[in-house]
N, C-alpha and C positions, 0 to 999 in steps of 0.2 A: 340786829333787827330780824325777826323771823320772816321767812318767805310767806306772803299772803296765800299762795297756792298750797302751802303745807297745812295739813290737818292738825288741829290741837290734840292733846292727849284726851280722847273722848271719855275715858274712864274717870277723868277728873271733873267732868261736867255733870250737872244735874239736868233734868229734862227741860227746864226753862232756859238754861244756858245753851243747851244743845239746839234748841229751836232757833236761836239767833245766829248760829254758825252759817256763814255764807260760803259754801264750797260746792262746786258742780257735782262732784262724785257723791258726796254725802247727800245732796238734794235728790239725786237719782235713786240712791239706795233707799232713802226714806219714802220716796214716792212709790217705789216698788213694794215696800213693806206695807204701806197703807192700802194699796190695791189688793195685795194678797190677803191681808187680814180681813177684808170685806167679802172674800169668796170662800165658800166652804171647800174643804179639801175632800178628795174622794175617800180617803181613809175614814175621816170623821163622818162623812155622809153614810158610808156603809155601817159604821158603828151605830149611828143614830137610827138607822132603818131597822136594825136588828131588834129594837124594843117595841 
């Protein structure tokens, strides 16, 4: 029986299955990615301002 604290092979999961994985590290990484995706980066901000 696999250890419940062990992550499954993430490359084998589609997005719907990935959403159902309950793991504290994965949850933290996904929360960080959601936060960062909502914020413009400085590089993109400078690029957009050039136009």
